[in-house]
C-alpha angles and dihedrals in degrees: 000000000000089000091056092050091048091047094050091049092052091046090052090048091050095050095082089047090051090051091050092049091048091050091048090052091049092050090049091050091052092048091052095046121096094247090046093052091048089049091052093046093049095048091041103053114355128102134232123252137164116256137184121213113236095175138349130185131168116245124224091243115115121261120260128215122230105214118185148125114254132189111240128180113240108181105314096334133082116229129190107237125192110235127198109178126174112224122191123205113243130182105227133184110199140172110225127198103205127193110279096041135270127089133258124207112203142159131208147140112262132168115246126191106265091229089061100049093102090063094064099103122146110263095030112140117211142144122275134180113239134186108250090208091054112017090191089074111082139165134197113211093171137347087226098063089130089069092061106091100192138355137138093281092052092048092048091050093049091050091050091049091050091049091049092050090048091049090053093046093051096043117116092247092054091046091055090048093054095045090058 
């Protein structure tokens, strides 16, 4: 009888460890998946731009789950929070206004948070991440990007815009304009 009590205590003590191991495996599976790698690439090096939806239609592909730990501010402290977010594949045609001017019309299949699918109406203007080397590649991490005050993507985009404005200001054509 003592062995059963000892065994059940150790099993109860191991349960949180099992949950942590299962979560770590799920996070690793997301990071190795194609949508997970695109998510990491987009948040790691792409820039923000405004886009307008021309058309959007769900695809018959199954939904994927973004599973990760995120830092969230709770009061004055940052906490690591476990996230499990359902993302549905959607074929979207958008018009993107990248940094430097111009416009790019492109179409692709991106995963959108399932809770935000009802906001995909033609004419909707929102922020997307786009690849500066190939502006036809885009990614939607959330339809509510305007609510995020500051993060790495926002800082990277602001720095690129400042560099672009400085490049224009110091170009020979701009210098002649200012000299009169």
